[in-house]
C-alpha positions in Angstrom: -70.2 44.5 -25.5 -67.1 42.5 -26.6 -65.5 43.6 -29.7 -63.1 41.2 -31.6 -60.1 42.9 -33.0 -58.6 41.3 -36.0 -54.9 41.3 -35.3 -54.0 41.7 -39.0 -56.1 44.8 -39.1 -54.4 46.1 -35.9 -51.0 45.5 -37.5 -52.0 47.3 -40.7 -53.4 50.3 -38.5 -50.2 50.5 -36.7 -48.3 50.7 -40.0 -50.5 53.6 -41.2 -50.0 55.3 -37.9 -46.1 55.0 -38.3 -45.8 52.4 -35.6 -43.2 49.7 -35.9 -45.2 46.5 -35.6 -42.3 44.0 -35.6 -43.0 42.8 -32.1 -46.7 42.3 -32.9 -45.8 40.3 -36.0 -43.4 38.2 -34.0 -45.8 37.6 -31.2 -48.7 36.7 -33.5 -46.6 34.4 -35.7 -45.3 32.5 -32.6 -48.7 32.3 -31.1 -50.0 30.8 -34.4 -47.2 28.3 -34.7 -47.9 27.2 -31.0 -51.6 26.8 -31.7 -50.9 24.8 -35.0 -48.4 22.6 -32.9 -51.1 21.7 -30.4 -53.5 20.8 -33.3 -50.8 18.7 -35.0 -50.3 16.7 -31.8 -54.1 16.3 -31.6 -54.3 15.0 -35.0 -51.6 12.4 -34.3 -53.2 11.4 -31.1 -56.5 10.9 -33.0 -54.7 8.9 -35.8 -53.3 6.7 -32.9 -56.9 6.0 -31.9 -58.0 5.3 -35.5 -55.1 2.9 -35.9 -55.9 1.2 -32.5 -59.6 0.8 -33.0 -60.0 0.3 -36.7 -56.6 -0.9 -37.9 -53.7 0.8 -39.6 -55.1 0.3 -43.1 -57.9 2.9 -42.1 -55.3 5.7 -41.6 -55.5 6.7 -45.3 -59.2 6.6 -45.2 -59.3 8.8 -42.1 -56.8 11.2 -43.7 -59.1 11.6 -46.8 -62.1 12.0 -44.4 -60.5 14.8 -42.7 -59.1 16.4 -45.8 -55.4 16.0 -44.9 -52.8 14.3 -47.1 -52.0 10.7 -46.0 -48.2 11.4 -45.6 -48.9 14.4 -43.3 -51.3 12.4 -41.1 -48.9 9.5 -41.1 -46.0 11.9 -39.9 -48.3 13.4 -37.2 -49.3 9.7 -36.0 -45.6 8.8 -35.9 -44.8 11.9 -33.8 -47.5 11.0 -31.4 -46.3 7.5 -31.1 -42.8 8.6 -30.7 -43.2 11.3 -28.0 -45.3 10.6 -24.7 -47.5 13.5 -23.8 -45.3 14.6 -20.9 -42.3 14.9 -23.3 -44.3 17.2 -25.5 -44.4 19.9 -22.9 -40.9 19.4 -21.6 -39.3 22.0 -23.7 -41.5 25.1 -23.6 -39.3 27.2 -25.9 -39.2 24.4 -28.5 -42.1 24.0 -31.3 -43.7 20.9 -32.9 -41.0 21.4 -35.8 -38.1 21.0 -33.3 -39.7 17.8 -32.1 -40.0 16.7 -35.7 -36.5 17.4 -36.5 -35.2 15.5 -33.3 -37.3 12.4 -34.1 -35.0 11.9 -37.3 -32.4 10.6 -34.8 -34.5 7.6 -34.5 -34.1 6.8 -30.8 -36.1 8.7 -28.1 -33.1 9.4 -25.9 -31.0 10.6 -28.6 -33.9 13.0 -29.8 -34.4 14.0 -26.1 -30.7 14.9 -25.7 -30.9 16.9 -28.9 -33.8 18.9 -27.6 -32.0 19.5 -24.2 -29.2 21.1 -26.2 -31.5 23.0 -28.5 -33.5 24.5 -25.6 -30.3 25.3 -23.6 -28.8 27.1 -26.7 -32.1 28.6 -27.7 -31.7 27.1 -31.3 -34.2 27.9 -34.0 -35.5 24.9 -36.0 -33.0 25.4 -38.8 -30.1 25.2 -36.3 -31.3 22.0 -34.8 -31.7 20.6 -38.3 -28.1 21.3 -39.1 -26.9 19.7 -35.8 -29.0 16.6 -36.5 -27.7 16.5 -40.1 -24.1 16.4 -38.7 -25.2 13.8 -36.1 -26.4 11.7 -39.0 -23.3 12.2 -41.0 -25.1 14.2 -43.7 -22.7 16.8 -45.1 -23.6 19.9 -46.9 -22.3 20.6 -50.4 -18.8 22.0 -50.5 -18.8 25.4 -52.4 -15.0 25.4 -53.1 -11.8 25.8 -51.2 -10.7 28.9 -49.3 -7.1 29.8 -48.2 -6.7 30.5 -44.6 -4.0 30.9 -41.9 -3.9 28.9 -38.6 -3.6 31.6 -35.9 -3.8 29.4 -32.9 -4.1 25.8 -31.9 -5.2 24.0 -28.7 -6.2 20.7 -27.3 -9.3 19.5 -25.5 -10.4 16.1 -24.1 -12.1 15.4 -27.4 -9.4 16.5 -29.9 -7.0 19.1 -31.3 -8.5 22.4 -32.4 -7.2 25.0 -34.8 -8.4 28.7 -35.0 -8.1 29.7 -38.7 -8.2 33.2 -40.2 -9.8 33.4 -43.6 -10.9 36.4 -45.7 -14.6 35.4 -46.3 -17.8 36.8 -45.1 -19.8 34.1 -43.2 -23.6 34.0 -43.4 -25.8 33.1 -40.3 -26.0 29.4 -39.9 -23.0 28.7 -42.4 -20.7 26.0 -41.2 -17.0 25.8 -42.4 -15.4 22.4 -42.4 -11.6 22.6 -42.3 -9.8 19.7 -43.8 -5.9 19.5 -43.5 -3.7 18.7 -46.7 
């Protein structure tokens, strides 16, 4: 007799027994995200077939028939058109959301290069998003100015760099842009 164990109940049971369930929470959430990514790709592939056999004007009708908002289906359709099936499995550590962010670069090879970098550096989606924003010239709002002292400078092939000491606490993912006066 096969008994199906509800993972949420198992995690709740672990808590009541005083067991730290962090690893189980992460594993379950990552597995769910992977499964949802597979289904998003499939919806995009189905939408491509709808468009091919019934015309692009039927995508909104199809979205309504499957109970998905049209912009959501259209994005999945665009993703499936942008990335060949072989590419979708080229980066095993990256999720559908990584691919979606990289697609904002507009050209396949730019997106591919960004994903290579993201996989090599094990970037979460938010970090890839910040990188792509910088590539596209989108800057973050400046919160004010901070005084600092240059402690070292050095040159590389791509320019001059300065190491600056400032008395601030940085948050994970926060980027500081230094502008000379």
